[in-house]
C-alpha positions in Angstrom: -6.6 -10.5 19.7 -8.8 -13.4 18.8 -8.1 -16.8 20.2 -10.9 -18.8 18.6 -10.2 -20.9 15.5 -13.8 -20.5 14.2 -14.4 -17.5 12.0 -16.9 -14.9 13.3 -20.5 -15.6 12.0 -19.8 -19.3 11.3 -21.1 -20.5 14.8 -24.5 -22.0 15.2 -27.1 -19.4 16.3 -27.7 -19.1 20.0 -30.3 -17.2 22.1 -27.6 -15.5 24.1 -27.5 -11.8 23.2 -23.7 -11.9 23.4 -23.3 -14.8 20.9 -21.4 -14.1 17.7 -24.4 -15.5 15.7 -27.8 -14.6 17.3 -30.8 -16.8 16.9 -33.4 -15.0 14.7 -36.7 -14.1 16.3 -39.5 -11.7 15.8 -41.1 -9.6 18.4 -44.3 -7.5 18.1 -45.6 -5.0 20.7 -48.5 -2.6 20.9 -48.6 0.0 23.7 -51.7 1.9 24.8 -51.5 4.5 27.6 -53.5 7.0 29.5 -52.2 9.9 31.6 -54.4 11.4 34.3 -53.3 14.6 36.1 -55.2 14.8 39.4 -53.8 18.2 40.3 -50.5 20.0 39.8 -48.7 17.7 42.3 -50.0 14.3 41.3 -50.1 12.3 38.0 -51.1 8.7 37.3 -50.0 6.9 34.1 -51.4 3.6 33.0 -50.0 1.5 30.1 -51.2 -1.7 28.6 -48.7 -3.6 26.4 -49.7 -6.4 24.1 -46.7 -8.5 23.1 -46.1 -11.5 20.9 -42.8 -13.4 20.7 -42.1 -15.8 17.8 -39.5 -17.7 19.8 -41.4 -20.4 21.8 -38.6 -20.6 24.5 -38.8 -16.9 25.3 -42.6 -16.6 25.2 -44.1 -17.0 28.7 -47.5 -18.1 27.2 -47.8 -21.6 25.7 -48.4 -22.0 21.9 -46.8 -18.7 21.1 -50.0 -16.7 21.9 -50.0 -13.0 22.5 -50.0 -11.7 26.1 -50.8 -8.5 27.9 -48.6 -6.6 30.4 -49.8 -3.8 32.6 -47.8 -0.9 34.0 -49.0 1.7 36.5 -46.9 4.7 37.5 -47.7 7.3 40.3 -45.8 10.5 40.0 -45.7 13.1 42.9 -44.1 16.5 42.7 -42.8 18.3 45.8 
């Protein structure tokens, strides 16, 4: 059942991912990673992620510039 009088897809675009019409945006990402196995019980993974978001309200950097994120993971096996 649908209780809204507005047809689907006719709403103004919103940034909410659950909106019927989603605001268009572009995302670009580049991921570079290194795995280092110290021994058979320990592994270290390092990733660098360069991201650029076209939507200025979602971009954490002013002026829509690209930004880097870093992720480090330590894995131990018993």
